[in-house]
C-alpha positions as CSV (number, residue, x, y, z in Angstrom):
1,M,-10.3,2.6,3.3
2,S,-10.1,1.9,-0.4
3,R,-11.2,-1.2,-2.4
4,D,-7.4,-2.0,-2.9
5,E,-6.3,-1.6,0.8
6,L,-9.2,-3.8,1.5
7,I,-7.7,-6.5,-0.8
8,E,-4.2,-5.9,0.4
9,G,-5.4,-6.6,3.8
10,V,-7.3,-9.9,3.0
11,I,-4.4,-11.2,1.1
12,M,-2.1,-10.3,3.9
13,I,-4.4,-12.6,6.1
14,G,-4.6,-15.2,3.7
15,I,-0.7,-15.6,3.9
16,I,-1.0,-15.6,7.7
17,I,-3.4,-18.3,7.7
18,G,-1.3,-20.4,5.2
19,F,1.3,-20.5,7.7
20,W,-1.2,-22.2,10.2
21,P,-0.5,-25.6,9.0
22,V,3.3,-25.2,9.6
23,A,3.2,-23.7,12.8
24,F,0.8,-25.8,14.7
25,L,0.6,-29.0,12.8
26,G,3.8,-29.4,11.8
27,W,2.9,-30.0,8.2
28,F,5.1,-28.4,5.4
29,P,5.5,-31.0,2.4
30,D,7.9,-29.7,-0.5
31,F,4.9,-29.1,-2.9
32,Y,3.4,-26.8,-0.5
33,K,6.6,-25.1,0.4
34,Y,7.7,-24.2,-2.9
35,V,4.4,-23.1,-4.0
36,Y,3.7,-21.3,-1.0
37,Y,6.8,-19.4,-0.4
38,G,6.8,-18.4,-4.2
39,I,3.4,-17.2,-4.3
40,S,3.3,-15.3,-0.8
41,G,6.8,-13.8,-1.6
42,V,5.6,-12.3,-4.9
43,L,2.4,-10.8,-3.2
44,V,4.1,-9.3,-0.4
45,I,6.6,-7.6,-2.9
46,L,3.6,-6.3,-4.8
47,I,1.9,-5.2,-1.9
48,F,4.9,-3.4,-0.7
49,I,5.4,-1.8,-4.0
50,R,2.0,-0.5,-4.3
51,R,1.9,0.8,-0.8
52,L,5.0,2.6,-1.3
53,A,3.6,4.2,-4.5
54,R,0.8,5.5,-2.2
55,I,3.0,6.8,0.4
56,R,4.8,8.6,-2.2
57,A,1.8,10.1,-3.6
58,G,0.4,11.3,-0.2
59,L,4.0,12.9,0.4
60,K,3.6,14.8,-3.2
61,Y,0.2,16.0,-2.2
62,S,1.5,17.4,1.3
63,R,4.4,19.0,-0.2
64,K,1.8,20.6,-2.9
65,M,-0.4,21.8,0.2
66,R,2.7,23.2,2.0
67,D,3.7,24.9,-0.9
68,L,0.3,26.5,-1.4
69,Q,0.2,27.4,2.4
70,E,3.8,29.2,2.3
71,E,2.6,31.2,-0.9
72,A,-0.8,32.3,0.7
73,Q,1.2,33.5,3.9
74,S,3.5,35.3,2.0
75,G,0.8,37.4,0.3
76,G,0.4,35.6,-2.9
77,R,-3.1,34.2,-3.9
78,P,-5.2,32.6,-1.9
79,M,-4.9,28.9,-0.9
80,P,-7.3,26.5,-2.8
81,F,-8.0,23.4,-0.9
82,T,-8.6,20.2,-3.5
83,P,-8.4,16.8,-2.3
84,P,-5.9,14.5,-4.2
85,D,-7.3,13.1,-7.2
86,E,-8.1,9.4,-7.4
87,S,-5.6,9.0,-10.4
88,D,-3.0,10.2,-8.2
89,E,-3.5,7.4,-5.8
90,K,-3.3,4.4,-8.4
91,S,-0.2,2.6,-8.2
92,P,1.8,1.3,-11.0
């Protein structure tokens, strides 16, 4: 698990814990509602975009490996195995 994924997990747990006063105490004043919904909504969308970018990078790498395997099986050059670069995993 990368540092980014760990931070995203901590943020998601924080958002879930932030709903605790609402779910168990019924405490939900307006200032808390607007600030909490705004911040948690933005954070969830940012996490979604970052994860989507990582999935796309993984799919791109998988397609590249599949193409290299097909080329190697058809008598082309031998297939080199190189793990994906850290720069490929960075999200926008």
